Residue frames as qw, qx, qy, qz and C-alpha x, y, z in Angstrom:
[[0.014, 0.201, -0.893, -0.402, -22.59, -13.23, 9.82],
 [0.712, 0.058, -0.121, -0.689, -25.70, -14.51, 8.08],
 [0.415, -0.133, 0.890, -0.132, -26.97, -18.05, 8.54],
 [0.295, 0.009, -0.754, -0.587, -28.65, -20.46, 6.17],
 [0.685, -0.294, -0.338, -0.574, -31.97, -22.32, 6.56],
 [0.820, -0.220, -0.510, 0.139, -30.41, -24.78, 9.03],
 [0.458, -0.889, 0.019, -0.008, -28.89, -22.05, 11.21],
 [0.804, -0.155, 0.163, 0.550, -25.35, -22.74, 10.03],
 [0.116, -0.712, 0.165, 0.673, -23.06, -19.84, 9.10],
 [0.700, 0.680, 0.219, 0.020, -23.35, -18.86, 5.46],
 [0.570, -0.472, 0.334, 0.584, -19.68, -18.94, 4.46],
 [0.512, 0.472, 0.495, 0.519, -20.43, -18.13, 0.81],
 [0.036, 0.923, 0.221, 0.314, -21.34, -14.57, 1.74],
 [0.564, -0.774, 0.101, 0.268, -18.51, -14.17, 4.25],
 [0.630, 0.684, -0.152, 0.333, -15.52, -12.41, 2.72],
 [0.714, -0.590, 0.047, 0.374, -12.22, -12.69, 4.52],
 [0.132, 0.912, -0.329, -0.208, -9.27, -10.46, 3.77],
 [0.494, -0.389, 0.748, 0.212, -7.20, -13.64, 3.58],
 [0.636, 0.359, 0.672, 0.121, -9.14, -14.71, 0.49],
 [0.434, 0.876, 0.192, 0.091, -8.48, -11.58, -1.49],
 [0.562, -0.306, 0.170, 0.749, -5.44, -9.80, -2.81],
 [0.056, -0.143, 0.263, 0.952, -5.75, -6.28, -4.19],
 [0.519, 0.272, 0.214, -0.782, -9.54, -6.66, -4.14],
 [0.610, 0.257, -0.606, -0.441, -9.53, -9.69, -6.44],
 [0.881, -0.267, 0.244, -0.305, -11.07, -12.90, -5.05],
 [0.387, -0.503, 0.754, 0.167, -8.47, -15.66, -4.72],
 [0.684, 0.237, 0.687, 0.058, -10.30, -18.07, -7.03],
 [0.538, 0.815, 0.209, 0.052, -10.16, -15.46, -9.83],
 [0.211, -0.876, 0.348, 0.259, -6.62, -14.33, -9.10],
 [0.191, -0.504, 0.739, 0.405, -3.91, -14.92, -11.70],
 [0.798, 0.424, 0.325, -0.279, -6.12, -16.00, -14.56],
 [0.562, -0.133, 0.632, 0.516, -4.60, -17.65, -17.60],
 [0.420, 0.701, -0.086, -0.570, -4.50, -16.06, -21.03],
 [0.798, 0.213, 0.519, 0.221, -4.40, -17.93, -24.33],
 [0.223, -0.422, 0.410, 0.778, -2.17, -16.77, -27.14],
 [0.621, 0.678, 0.322, -0.228, -3.71, -15.51, -30.34],
 [0.046, 0.760, -0.511, -0.398, -0.28, -15.18, -31.97],
 [0.893, 0.395, -0.199, -0.077, 0.71, -17.27, -34.97],
 [0.860, -0.370, 0.177, 0.303, 3.68, -19.54, -34.16],
 [0.664, 0.267, 0.224, 0.661, 5.59, -17.91, -37.04],
 [0.029, -0.978, -0.172, -0.117, 4.86, -14.36, -35.89],
 [0.505, 0.532, -0.321, 0.599, 8.00, -12.19, -35.78],
 [0.611, -0.578, -0.367, 0.396, 9.51, -11.71, -32.33],
 [0.327, 0.531, 0.057, 0.780, 9.76, -7.93, -32.39],
 [0.420, -0.795, -0.037, -0.437, 8.88, -6.94, -28.82],
 [0.472, 0.207, -0.652, 0.556, 11.51, -6.79, -26.09],
 [0.589, -0.693, -0.198, -0.366, 10.05, -7.06, -22.57],
 [0.395, 0.258, -0.628, 0.619, 12.09, -6.37, -19.44],
 [0.584, -0.663, -0.258, -0.390, 10.59, -6.79, -15.99],
 [0.247, 0.269, -0.692, 0.623, 11.58, -6.56, -12.33],
 [0.674, -0.518, -0.298, -0.435, 8.93, -8.11, -10.11],
 [0.205, -0.635, 0.593, -0.450, 10.06, -8.07, -6.44],
 [0.264, 0.130, -0.944, 0.150, 10.86, -11.29, -4.56],
 [0.282, 0.124, 0.652, -0.693, 7.86, -10.67, -2.31],
 [0.687, 0.390, 0.092, -0.606, 5.59, -11.20, -5.32],
 [0.192, -0.314, 0.893, 0.259, 7.12, -14.53, -6.39],
 [0.480, 0.388, 0.776, -0.132, 3.73, -16.03, -7.21],
 [0.424, 0.827, 0.144, -0.339, 2.95, -13.19, -9.63],
 [0.025, 0.709, -0.599, -0.372, 6.46, -13.34, -11.12],
 [0.329, -0.082, 0.927, 0.158, 6.17, -17.08, -11.85],
 [0.477, 0.613, 0.596, -0.206, 2.67, -16.56, -13.29],
 [0.255, 0.849, -0.155, -0.436, 4.00, -13.72, -15.48],
 [0.112, -0.476, 0.800, 0.349, 6.74, -15.99, -16.89],
 [0.413, 0.235, 0.880, 0.019, 4.16, -18.71, -17.69],
 [0.424, 0.776, 0.343, -0.318, 2.02, -16.17, -19.51],
 [0.123, 0.759, -0.457, -0.448, 4.99, -15.00, -21.57],
 [0.240, -0.171, 0.923, 0.245, 5.62, -18.61, -22.59],
 [0.441, 0.525, 0.704, -0.182, 1.92, -18.90, -23.51],
 [0.349, 0.873, 0.052, -0.337, 2.39, -15.89, -25.80],
 [0.874, 0.352, 0.087, 0.322, 5.38, -17.62, -27.46],
 [0.028, -0.941, 0.320, -0.111, 7.98, -15.34, -25.88],
 [0.860, 0.157, -0.340, 0.348, 11.56, -16.56, -25.62],
 [0.549, -0.817, 0.031, 0.174, 13.68, -15.95, -22.55],
 [0.530, 0.699, -0.309, 0.366, 16.96, -14.19, -23.27],
 [0.187, 0.255, -0.700, 0.641, 17.79, -13.76, -19.57],
 [0.122, -0.347, -0.859, 0.355, 15.68, -14.45, -16.47],
 [0.109, 0.696, 0.454, -0.545, 13.88, -11.09, -16.69],
 [0.183, 0.537, -0.364, -0.739, 14.45, -10.24, -20.37],
 [0.572, 0.296, 0.765, 0.015, 12.11, -11.79, -22.92],
 [0.166, 0.330, -0.425, -0.826, 11.39, -11.29, -26.61],
 [0.348, 0.342, 0.872, -0.031, 8.23, -12.19, -28.48],
 [0.145, 0.497, 0.600, 0.610, 5.48, -11.11, -30.85],
 [0.021, 0.280, 0.314, -0.907, 3.75, -7.77, -30.49],
 [0.182, -0.532, 0.369, -0.740, 1.54, -6.23, -29.38],
 [0.023, -0.072, -0.909, 0.411, 0.59, -7.80, -26.06],
 [0.188, -0.549, -0.740, -0.341, -3.17, -8.47, -25.89],
 [0.178, -0.524, 0.045, -0.832, -5.18, -5.56, -24.49],
 [0.773, -0.506, -0.207, -0.320, -7.07, -7.77, -22.00],
 [0.824, -0.104, -0.321, 0.455, -3.72, -9.05, -20.66],
 [0.288, 0.326, -0.187, 0.881, -2.41, -5.48, -20.21],
 [0.457, -0.554, -0.089, -0.690, -5.64, -4.47, -18.46],
 [0.875, -0.380, -0.299, -0.013, -5.32, -7.46, -16.13],
 [0.656, 0.085, -0.311, 0.682, -1.71, -6.54, -15.30],
 [0.051, -0.462, 0.095, -0.880, -2.90, -3.06, -14.38],
 [0.695, -0.496, -0.228, -0.468, -5.68, -4.53, -12.25],
 [0.892, -0.340, -0.232, 0.185, -3.29, -6.70, -10.20],
 [0.308, -0.925, 0.167, 0.143, -0.69, -3.93, -9.88],
 [0.765, -0.169, 0.397, 0.478, 2.04, -5.16, -12.23],
 [0.507, 0.816, 0.220, 0.171, 1.79, -2.43, -14.89],
 [0.005, -0.951, 0.300, -0.069, 4.78, -0.53, -13.48],
 [0.721, -0.457, 0.508, 0.112, 6.95, -3.63, -13.06],
 [0.693, 0.117, 0.562, 0.437, 7.82, -4.09, -16.75],
 [0.183, 0.702, -0.207, -0.656, 8.82, -2.12, -19.85],
 [0.767, 0.352, 0.507, 0.176, 8.41, -3.05, -23.51],
 [0.028, -0.651, 0.383, 0.655, 10.44, -1.91, -26.49],
 [0.810, 0.538, 0.179, -0.149, 9.60, -2.42, -30.16],
 [0.599, -0.335, 0.514, 0.515, 12.58, -3.87, -32.02],
 [0.309, 0.638, -0.327, -0.625, 13.62, -2.48, -35.41],
 [0.515, 0.291, -0.749, -0.298, 14.35, -6.02, -36.64],
 [0.900, -0.277, -0.128, -0.311, 12.81, -9.31, -35.52],
 [0.409, -0.608, 0.670, -0.118, 14.78, -11.33, -33.02],
 [0.899, 0.227, -0.358, -0.108, 16.37, -14.52, -34.30],
 [0.777, -0.569, 0.263, 0.054, 18.16, -16.81, -31.92],
 [0.347, 0.741, -0.574, -0.009, 21.88, -16.89, -32.64],
 [0.982, -0.155, -0.083, 0.067, 23.45, -20.31, -32.40],
 [0.283, -0.826, 0.479, 0.095, 26.88, -20.46, -30.79],
 [0.687, 0.500, -0.519, -0.090, 29.63, -22.29, -32.72]]
């Protein structure tokens, strides 16, 4: 381990496996994305995911991001919203290993919430 001018350990250069997940430093992990969708954009993308219980942190983050993109929850793991998902978001999902945990389907007609009588 390197030391600084005062002979103290230089912890900035020390990288612990505890501080990283999938090679991404913890402070950069699970970044937030801002929606570029118009609030009136048609909800024509169905997204279904199954993120394992062991990745609860990622699953909760994923749900927050879907809300940021103005997606509506139909069921706990079935959401509908505007398309397409931003390319930088999809690249990030691939980087953190979630690209195989969800599927998207383009809807023929936009989703409109049905009110129950």
